[in-house]
ROKE-561107 format. One line per field, with one value per residue: residue in three letters; residue number from 1; z, y, x negated of N, C-alpha, C in turn. Coordinates in steps of 0.1 Angstrom, whole numbers, padded with zeros to 4 digits. Example, Ala and Ser with C-alpha at 12.3 -4.5 7.8 and 13.67 -1.06 7.14 Angstrom:
residuo: ALA, SER .
num: 1, 2 .
n.zz: 0078, 0071 .
n.yy: -0057, -0022 .
n.xx: -0132, -0128 .
ca.zz: 0078, 0071 .
ca.yy: -0045, -0011 .
ca.xx: -0123, -0137 .
c.zz: 0078, 0079 .
c.yy: -0033, 0000 .
c.xx: -0132, -0129 .
END
This chain:
residuo: ASP, VAL, GLU, LYS, GLU, ILE, GLU, ILE, ALA, LYS, ALA, LEU, GLY, VAL, ASP, LYS, SER, ILE, ARG, GLU, SER, SER, GLY, LEU, ASN, GLN, THR, SER, SER, ILE, LEU, PHE, SER, GLN, LEU, PHE, ASP, LYS, PHE, ILE, ALA, HIS, LYS, THR, ASP, SER, LYS, LEU, ASN, PRO, LYS, PRO, ILE, SER, LEU, LYS, VAL, LYS, GLN, SER, HIS, ILE, ARG, HIS, TYR, GLU, TYR, LEU, LEU, GLY, ILE, MET, GLY, ASP, ILE, PRO, ILE, ASN, LYS, ILE, THR, ARG, ALA, GLU, ILE, LYS, SER, ALA, ILE, LEU, THR, CYS, ARG, LYS, LEU, PRO, LYS, GLY, ASN, MET, LYS, GLU, TYR, LYS, ASN, LEU, THR, VAL, GLN, GLU, LYS, LEU, GLU, LEU, ASP, VAL, ASP, ASP, GLU, ASN, GLN, LEU, SER, GLY, LYS, SER, VAL, ASP, GLU, VAL, ARG, LYS, SER, ALA, GLN, GLY, ILE, PHE, VAL, TYR, ALA, VAL, GLU, ASN, LYS, PHE, LEU, LEU, ALA, SER, PRO, ALA, THR, ASN, LEU, LYS, LEU, LYS, LEU, ASN, THR, LYS, ILE, THR, PHE, ALA, LYS, PHE, SER, ASP, ASP, GLU, ILE, ARG, GLU, ILE, LEU, LEU, TYR, ALA, ALA, GLY, GLU, GLY, LYS, PRO, TRP, LYS, MET, TRP, LEU, PRO, ILE, LEU, ALA, ILE, TYR, THR, GLY, ALA, ARG, SER, GLY, GLU, LEU, ILE, GLN, LEU, ARG, LYS, GLU, ASP, VAL, LYS, TYR, ASP, LYS, GLU, LEU, ASN, ARG, TYR, TYR, LEU, LEU .
num: 1, 2, 3, 4, 5, 6, 7, 8, 9, 10, 11, 12, 13, 14, 15, 16, 17, 18, 19, 20, 21, 22, 23, 24, 25, 26, 27, 28, 29, 30, 31, 32, 33, 34, 35, 36, 37, 38, 39, 40, 41, 42, 43, 44, 45, 46, 47, 48, 49, 50, 51, 52, 53, 54, 55, 56, 57, 58, 59, 60, 61, 62, 63, 64, 65, 66, 67, 68, 69, 70, 71, 72, 73, 74, 75, 76, 77, 78, 79, 80, 81, 82, 83, 84, 85, 86, 87, 88, 89, 90, 91, 92, 93, 94, 95, 96, 97, 98, 99, 100, 101, 102, 103, 104, 105, 106, 107, 108, 109, 110, 111, 112, 113, 114, 115, 116, 117, 118, 119, 120, 121, 122, 123, 124, 125, 126, 127, 128, 129, 130, 131, 132, 133, 134, 135, 136, 137, 138, 139, 140, 141, 142, 143, 144, 145, 146, 147, 148, 149, 150, 151, 152, 153, 154, 155, 156, 157, 158, 159, 160, 161, 162, 163, 164, 165, 166, 167, 168, 169, 170, 171, 172, 173, 174, 175, 176, 177, 178, 179, 180, 181, 182, 183, 184, 185, 186, 187, 188, 189, 190, 191, 192, 193, 194, 195, 196, 197, 198, 199, 200, 201, 202, 203, 204, 205, 206, 207, 208, 209, 210, 211, 212, 213, 214, 215, 216, 217, 218, 219, 220, 221, 222, 223, 224, 225 .
n.zz: 0000, 0000, 0022, 0029, 0007, 0011, 0034, 0023, 0004, 0020, 0029, 0006, -0001, -0016, -0006, -0007, -0033, -0036, -0016, -0025, -0048, -0038, -0023, 0003, 0034, 0041, 0068, 0079, 0096, 0121, 0157, 0180, 0200, 0188, 0167, 0182, 0194, 0172, 0164, 0186, 0186, 0162, 0167, 0187, 0179, 0167, 0143, 0126, 0128, 0123, 0142, 0171, 0197, 0230, 0263, 0280, 0263, 0252, 0274, 0278, 0255, 0259, 0283, 0273, 0253, 0269, 0282, 0260, 0252, 0274, 0274, 0248, 0243, 0231, 0200, 0164, 0142, 0119, 0126, 0141, 0144, 0134, 0151, 0173, 0182, 0188, 0208, 0227, 0234, 0244, 0266, 0283, 0297, 0320, 0336, 0365, 0375, 0366, 0387, 0411, 0439, 0451, 0431, 0416, 0414, 0401, 0374, 0341, 0336, 0362, 0373, 0357, 0367, 0391, 0409, 0402, 0415, 0399, 0399, 0401, 0378, 0346, 0328, 0301, 0285, 0290, 0280, 0253, 0247, 0246, 0224, 0204, 0206, 0197, 0171, 0161, 0162, 0144, 0121, 0116, 0110, 0086, 0069, 0068, 0055, 0070, 0073, 0052, 0057, 0083, 0114, 0132, 0125, 0123, 0144, 0161, 0192, 0222, 0246, 0268, 0281, 0310, 0325, 0337, 0360, 0360, 0385, 0403, 0399, 0421, 0414, 0400, 0420, 0436, 0419, 0417, 0443, 0446, 0427, 0438, 0461, 0451, 0444, 0463, 0481, 0509, 0513, 0490, 0491, 0506, 0495, 0477, 0497, 0516, 0500, 0495, 0520, 0531, 0512, 0502, 0478, 0453, 0449, 0474, 0491, 0484, 0494, 0521, 0554, 0581, 0604, 0599, 0607, 0633, 0667, 0685, 0718, 0734, 0717, 0708, 0682, 0651, 0630, 0601, 0597 .
n.yy: -0012, 0024, 0036, 0017, 0020, 0046, 0043, 0028, 0046, 0066, 0055, 0055, 0081, 0094, 0102, 0126, 0130, 0108, 0113, 0137, 0128, 0110, 0127, 0130, 0147, 0167, 0167, 0142, 0125, 0135, 0136, 0118, 0134, 0159, 0157, 0154, 0179, 0195, 0184, 0189, 0216, 0222, 0212, 0228, 0255, 0280, 0293, 0275, 0254, 0250, 0240, 0239, 0218, 0211, 0222, 0200, 0178, 0183, 0179, 0152, 0141, 0149, 0134, 0108, 0108, 0111, 0087, 0069, 0080, 0075, 0048, 0040, 0057, 0087, 0086, 0087, 0093, 0078, 0054, 0041, 0013, -0006, -0028, -0019, 0003, -0008, -0026, -0008, 0006, -0016, -0021, 0000, -0009, -0019, 0002, 0023, 0037, 0071, 0087, 0081, 0090, 0081, 0073, 0095, 0111, 0095, 0083, 0071, 0047, 0039, 0034, 0012, -0007, -0014, -0036, -0035, -0037, -0055, -0042, -0016, -0009, 0007, 0009, -0011, 0006, 0031, 0026, 0022, 0048, 0058, 0045, 0058, 0084, 0080, 0071, 0095, 0112, 0101, 0101, 0128, 0130, 0117, 0131, 0155, 0149, 0138, 0112, 0083, 0064, 0054, 0039, 0033, 0026, 0007, -0012, -0042, -0048, -0066, -0055, -0061, -0082, -0093, -0086, -0110, -0125, -0150, -0175, -0176, -0202, -0226, -0228, -0204, -0186, -0191, -0184, -0156, -0148, -0156, -0139, -0114, -0116, -0118, -0092, -0079, -0060, -0058, -0046, -0050, -0075, -0074, -0068, -0090, -0111, -0102, -0103, -0130, -0141, -0127, -0124, -0101, -0075, -0060, -0033, -0026, -0032, -0015, 0009, 0008, 0020, 0030, 0032, 0013, -0011, -0032, -0044, -0073, -0079, -0100, -0123, -0120, -0112, -0095, -0076, -0065, -0037 .
n.xx: -0008, -0002, -0014, -0034, -0050, -0058, -0074, -0095, -0104, -0114, -0138, -0151, -0153, -0134, -0110, -0094, -0083, -0065, -0047, -0036, -0024, -0005, 0011, 0009, 0005, -0023, -0030, -0024, -0037, -0034, -0032, -0011, -0001, -0003, 0015, 0039, 0041, 0045, 0069, 0087, 0086, 0098, 0124, 0134, 0132, 0152, 0149, 0137, 0153, 0187, 0204, 0193, 0180, 0193, 0181, 0181, 0181, 0156, 0139, 0143, 0132, 0105, 0099, 0102, 0083, 0060, 0059, 0053, 0029, 0013, 0012, 0003, -0018, -0035, -0036, -0045, -0018, -0016, -0026, -0009, 0009, 0038, 0042, 0028, 0042, 0066, 0058, 0050, 0074, 0089, 0074, 0080, 0101, 0092, 0087, 0094, 0126, 0133, 0142, 0131, 0115, 0091, 0075, 0069, 0046, 0028, 0007, 0016, 0003, -0005, 0020, 0028, 0011, 0022, 0043, 0073, 0106, 0133, 0158, 0150, 0137, 0135, 0165, 0180, 0194, 0182, 0156, 0163, 0169, 0143, 0134, 0150, 0141, 0114, 0119, 0131, 0109, 0091, 0105, 0106, 0079, 0076, 0093, 0080, 0058, 0036, 0033, 0037, 0056, 0078, 0069, 0087, 0113, 0144, 0139, 0140, 0150, 0151, 0166, 0182, 0172, 0158, 0126, 0105, 0082, 0057, 0048, 0017, -0007, -0023, -0050, -0054, -0050, -0071, -0092, -0087, -0092, -0119, -0131, -0126, -0140, -0166, -0171, -0184, -0174, -0157, -0131, -0118, -0107, -0085, -0059, -0052, -0053, -0034, -0011, -0009, -0005, 0017, 0036, 0044, 0052, 0030, 0034, 0045, 0024, 0003, 0011, 0009, 0001, -0021, -0006, 0014, 0005, 0009, 0006, 0013, 0015, 0024, 0024, -0001, -0009, -0013, 0009, 0028, 0048 .
ca.zz: 0000, -0002, 0034, 0028, -0004, 0017, 0042, 0014, -0002, 0030, 0029, -0007, -0002, -0026, 0001, -0010, -0045, -0034, -0007, -0033, -0057, -0030, -0017, 0018, 0040, 0044, 0082, 0083, 0107, 0134, 0169, 0184, 0208, 0179, 0160, 0191, 0196, 0160, 0164, 0196, 0182, 0152, 0172, 0196, 0172, 0159, 0130, 0119, 0129, 0125, 0154, 0180, 0208, 0243, 0272, 0286, 0253, 0251, 0285, 0276, 0245, 0266, 0292, 0265, 0247, 0279, 0284, 0249, 0252, 0285, 0270, 0235, 0242, 0221, 0188, 0152, 0139, 0108, 0132, 0149, 0136, 0138, 0162, 0184, 0187, 0194, 0221, 0237, 0238, 0253, 0279, 0291, 0305, 0333, 0344, 0375, 0371, 0368, 0398, 0423, 0444, 0455, 0419, 0409, 0411, 0395, 0359, 0335, 0338, 0376, 0374, 0351, 0376, 0402, 0407, 0405, 0415, 0387, 0400, 0401, 0365, 0336, 0322, 0287, 0279, 0291, 0270, 0240, 0244, 0242, 0209, 0196, 0205, 0188, 0158, 0156, 0160, 0132, 0109, 0113, 0104, 0072, 0062, 0066, 0048, 0078, 0071, 0041, 0062, 0098, 0120, 0143, 0120, 0123, 0154, 0168, 0205, 0231, 0258, 0279, 0287, 0322, 0326, 0348, 0362, 0364, 0397, 0401, 0403, 0432, 0408, 0396, 0432, 0440, 0410, 0421, 0456, 0443, 0420, 0447, 0471, 0444, 0441, 0474, 0488, 0517, 0512, 0477, 0494, 0514, 0487, 0474, 0509, 0522, 0491, 0496, 0534, 0535, 0501, 0498, 0464, 0452, 0451, 0488, 0498, 0482, 0502, 0536, 0561, 0593, 0614, 0596, 0613, 0647, 0675, 0695, 0729, 0739, 0707, 0705, 0668, 0643, 0620, 0593, 0599 .
ca.yy: 0000, 0037, 0038, 0009, 0027, 0058, 0039, 0024, 0059, 0074, 0050, 0058, 0095, 0099, 0103, 0138, 0128, 0099, 0120, 0146, 0121, 0104, 0137, 0129, 0159, 0166, 0165, 0130, 0118, 0142, 0128, 0116, 0146, 0170, 0154, 0156, 0193, 0200, 0179, 0196, 0230, 0223, 0209, 0239, 0268, 0283, 0298, 0263, 0244, 0257, 0235, 0235, 0209, 0218, 0220, 0187, 0169, 0185, 0173, 0138, 0138, 0150, 0123, 0096, 0109, 0109, 0072, 0063, 0085, 0068, 0034, 0038, 0066, 0097, 0081, 0093, 0087, 0068, 0042, 0035, 0003, -0010, -0037, -0012, 0012, -0018, -0031, 0003, 0008, -0027, -0020, 0010, -0016, -0022, 0014, 0025, 0047, 0084, 0095, 0075, 0100, 0074, 0071, 0107, 0117, 0085, 0083, 0059, 0035, 0035, 0029, -0001, -0016, -0018, -0047, -0028, -0046, -0055, -0032, -0003, -0007, 0014, 0000, -0013, 0018, 0041, 0022, 0024, 0062, 0060, 0041, 0069, 0095, 0076, 0071, 0109, 0118, 0096, 0105, 0141, 0129, 0113, 0143, 0166, 0142, 0134, 0098, 0079, 0056, 0054, 0026, 0031, 0024, -0007, -0020, -0051, -0049, -0073, -0047, -0066, -0093, -0089, -0090, -0119, -0128, -0163, -0177, -0180, -0216, -0226, -0225, -0190, -0178, -0193, -0176, -0142, -0146, -0157, -0127, -0103, -0118, -0116, -0078, -0074, -0050, -0065, -0041, -0055, -0088, -0072, -0068, -0104, -0119, -0098, -0107, -0144, -0145, -0120, -0125, -0087, -0071, -0052, -0020, -0024, -0033, -0003, 0020, 0006, 0030, 0025, 0031, 0002, -0023, -0033, -0055, -0079, -0083, -0113, -0133, -0118, -0112, -0083, -0078, -0054, -0032 .
ca.xx: 0000, -0010, -0022, -0046, -0058, -0064, -0085, -0106, -0109, -0122, -0151, -0157, -0154, -0124, -0097, -0086, -0076, -0054, -0038, -0029, -0015, 0006, 0020, 0007, 0000, -0037, -0032, -0017, -0044, -0032, -0030, 0003, 0003, -0001, 0028, 0050, 0041, 0052, 0083, 0095, 0087, 0108, 0137, 0138, 0131, 0164, 0145, 0133, 0164, 0200, 0211, 0183, 0184, 0194, 0170, 0182, 0176, 0142, 0133, 0144, 0122, 0092, 0097, 0100, 0069, 0049, 0059, 0047, 0015, 0006, 0010, -0005, -0029, -0034, -0043, -0040, -0005, -0017, -0031, 0002, 0016, 0052, 0040, 0023, 0052, 0076, 0053, 0050, 0088, 0093, 0066, 0087, 0111, 0085, 0085, 0104, 0135, 0127, 0147, 0126, 0105, 0079, 0067, 0069, 0033, 0019, 0006, 0023, -0005, -0004, 0033, 0028, 0003, 0030, 0053, 0086, 0118, 0141, 0168, 0144, 0131, 0143, 0176, 0179, 0199, 0172, 0146, 0168, 0167, 0129, 0134, 0156, 0131, 0103, 0125, 0132, 0095, 0084, 0113, 0100, 0065, 0078, 0100, 0070, 0046, 0024, 0032, 0045, 0067, 0079, 0067, 0097, 0127, 0150, 0132, 0149, 0145, 0159, 0165, 0190, 0165, 0150, 0112, 0102, 0068, 0055, 0040, 0003, -0010, -0033, -0063, -0054, -0051, -0085, -0100, -0085, -0100, -0134, -0135, -0126, -0152, -0178, -0173, -0193, -0167, -0146, -0118, -0111, -0101, -0073, -0046, -0048, -0050, -0021, -0001, -0007, 0000, 0029, 0046, 0048, 0049, 0018, 0039, 0047, 0011, -0006, 0017, 0007, -0007, -0027, 0005, 0022, -0001, 0013, 0001, 0023, 0007, 0029, 0020, -0015, -0010, -0010, 0019, 0031, 0062 .
c.zz: 0000, 0010, 0034, 0018, 0002, 0026, 0034, 0008, 0008, 0030, 0016, -0010, -0012, -0019, -0004, -0022, -0044, -0025, -0016, -0042, -0050, -0024, -0002, 0023, 0043, 0059, 0087, 0093, 0120, 0145, 0172, 0191, 0199, 0171, 0169, 0193, 0184, 0160, 0173, 0192, 0171, 0157, 0181, 0190, 0163, 0145, 0121, 0118, 0132, 0138, 0164, 0192, 0221, 0252, 0278, 0276, 0251, 0262, 0284, 0266, 0251, 0275, 0284, 0258, 0257, 0282, 0273, 0249, 0263, 0282, 0258, 0236, 0231, 0208, 0175, 0147, 0128, 0113, 0140, 0141, 0142, 0151, 0175, 0190, 0194, 0207, 0231, 0242, 0248, 0266, 0288, 0300, 0319, 0342, 0354, 0370, 0374, 0380, 0411, 0428, 0447, 0443, 0411, 0405, 0405, 0380, 0354, 0337, 0352, 0379, 0369, 0359, 0388, 0399, 0411, 0405, 0403, 0387, 0399, 0388, 0356, 0330, 0307, 0279, 0279, 0281, 0256, 0236, 0241, 0228, 0200, 0195, 0196, 0174, 0152, 0153, 0147, 0119, 0106, 0106, 0089, 0064, 0059, 0061, 0057, 0077, 0059, 0046, 0077, 0104, 0131, 0138, 0121, 0133, 0161, 0182, 0214, 0245, 0270, 0286, 0298, 0321, 0338, 0348, 0367, 0377, 0394, 0406, 0414, 0426, 0404, 0409, 0437, 0432, 0413, 0434, 0454, 0436, 0429, 0457, 0464, 0441, 0452, 0482, 0496, 0515, 0500, 0480, 0500, 0506, 0483, 0486, 0515, 0513, 0493, 0510, 0537, 0524, 0497, 0484, 0464, 0454, 0466, 0495, 0496, 0489, 0517, 0542, 0574, 0604, 0611, 0602, 0628, 0654, 0685, 0706, 0734, 0730, 0704, 0690, 0662, 0633, 0613, 0595, 0586 .
c.yy: 0012, 0039, 0030, 0015, 0039, 0054, 0035, 0037, 0067, 0069, 0053, 0073, 0101, 0101, 0114, 0136, 0119, 0105, 0130, 0139, 0114, 0114, 0137, 0142, 0157, 0164, 0152, 0122, 0126, 0132, 0128, 0128, 0158, 0169, 0158, 0172, 0200, 0196, 0187, 0211, 0232, 0221, 0220, 0253, 0270, 0288, 0286, 0253, 0251, 0252, 0230, 0227, 0217, 0215, 0206, 0177, 0170, 0178, 0158, 0134, 0139, 0138, 0110, 0096, 0106, 0094, 0066, 0067, 0077, 0054, 0032, 0046, 0077, 0094, 0088, 0085, 0077, 0055, 0035, 0026, 0000, -0019, -0029, -0003, 0003, -0022, -0020, 0006, -0003, -0026, -0010, 0003, -0019, -0010, 0016, 0036, 0061, 0092, 0090, 0084, 0093, 0072, 0084, 0112, 0107, 0086, 0071, 0046, 0030, 0029, 0014, -0012, -0021, -0029, -0041, -0038, -0044, -0044, -0018, 0001, 0001, 0004, -0001, -0001, 0029, 0038, 0024, 0039, 0066, 0056, 0052, 0081, 0092, 0076, 0086, 0115, 0114, 0099, 0119, 0140, 0125, 0125, 0154, 0161, 0141, 0119, 0094, 0071, 0056, 0040, 0023, 0029, 0009, -0016, -0029, -0054, -0057, -0066, -0052, -0078, -0088, -0094, -0099, -0122, -0142, -0164, -0180, -0195, -0215, -0223, -0211, -0182, -0179, -0184, -0161, -0139, -0146, -0144, -0115, -0104, -0115, -0101, -0072, -0062, -0056, -0060, -0046, -0069, -0086, -0074, -0083, -0113, -0115, -0103, -0122, -0148, -0138, -0122, -0112, -0084, -0061, -0037, -0016, -0023, -0020, 0009, 0019, 0016, 0024, 0022, 0020, -0011, -0023, -0045, -0060, -0085, -0097, -0125, -0132, -0118, -0098, -0086, -0065, -0050, -0026 .
c.xx: -0009, -0019, -0035, -0056, -0065, -0076, -0097, -0113, -0117, -0136, -0158, -0159, -0144, -0110, -0088, -0078, -0064, -0044, -0029, -0019, -0003, 0015, 0018, 0000, -0015, -0040, -0025, -0024, -0043, -0029, -0015, 0008, 0005, 0012, 0039, 0052, 0049, 0067, 0092, 0096, 0098, 0122, 0142, 0139, 0144, 0161, 0142, 0145, 0177, 0207, 0200, 0188, 0185, 0182, 0170, 0177, 0161, 0134, 0132, 0133, 0108, 0089, 0094, 0086, 0058, 0048, 0050, 0032, 0007, 0003, 0001, -0018, -0027, -0042, -0038, -0028, -0006, -0023, -0021, 0010, 0030, 0051, 0036, 0034, 0063, 0071, 0053, 0064, 0092, 0086, 0073, 0097, 0105, 0084, 0096, 0113, 0129, 0131, 0141, 0114, 0091, 0069, 0064, 0056, 0023, 0019, 0014, 0016, -0005, 0010, 0034, 0020, 0011, 0040, 0067, 0097, 0126, 0151, 0163, 0137, 0141, 0153, 0173, 0184, 0189, 0160, 0150, 0167, 0153, 0128, 0139, 0147, 0120, 0107, 0126, 0119, 0089, 0092, 0108, 0087, 0067, 0083, 0090, 0057, 0034, 0022, 0041, 0057, 0067, 0077, 0078, 0112, 0131, 0142, 0142, 0144, 0155, 0159, 0173, 0183, 0156, 0136, 0110, 0087, 0066, 0047, 0026, 0001, -0021, -0047, -0064, -0056, -0066, -0095, -0099, -0093, -0115, -0139, -0136, -0137, -0165, -0181, -0182, -0187, -0155, -0132, -0110, -0104, -0087, -0060, -0043, -0045, -0037, -0009, 0002, -0001, 0013, 0040, 0051, 0044, 0037, 0022, 0041, 0033, 0003, -0001, 0015, -0002, -0012, -0016, 0015, 0017, 0002, 0007, 0011, 0014, 0011, 0024, 0005, -0017, -0007, 0001, 0022, 0046, 0067 .
END
């Protein structure tokens, strides 16, 4: 296809002529963040758009963009494949709901590292809104000749399927503990050990504070409150 020809042309130094013949914008290798800035400016500027979007819709687009940016990274838009955008949207299903204060100051990657309860994860409907935002962003890219085709059209996503996590086997647990022990830093052992002996989720464990550790004099044992 033309995009493959362009990649070959870059190596041969004849990229410009192919881009001109294909009608592709000279800035088609702009970053995802740059494309979004252009998209949101177009959607909100009454001079460019006879029906500018509301502040609420703008904020939704920004939130969805931040999800995708945090998952994919700020890469050139001509490097974003259909599989990559689909995977990024589905990964959003693991994120916590946006109205939960305890996750407010975390980055997207930090949120993804947490074991968020199913009931606190983004709903299928919310993730579908991310898909719609992605679709709109890339439709804009095609209409303005930043891309020849959108990687976000007609995505078949199973958004009603809950994400489940398999249990670790005994061998896998031993491997985790051995790896943590080999780091040479005793504090790195605490999370896996506490997870094994308490059954607590990682999201709960990383929020533990000194005052959460209690001592029972009668039983002569420490426990977590």
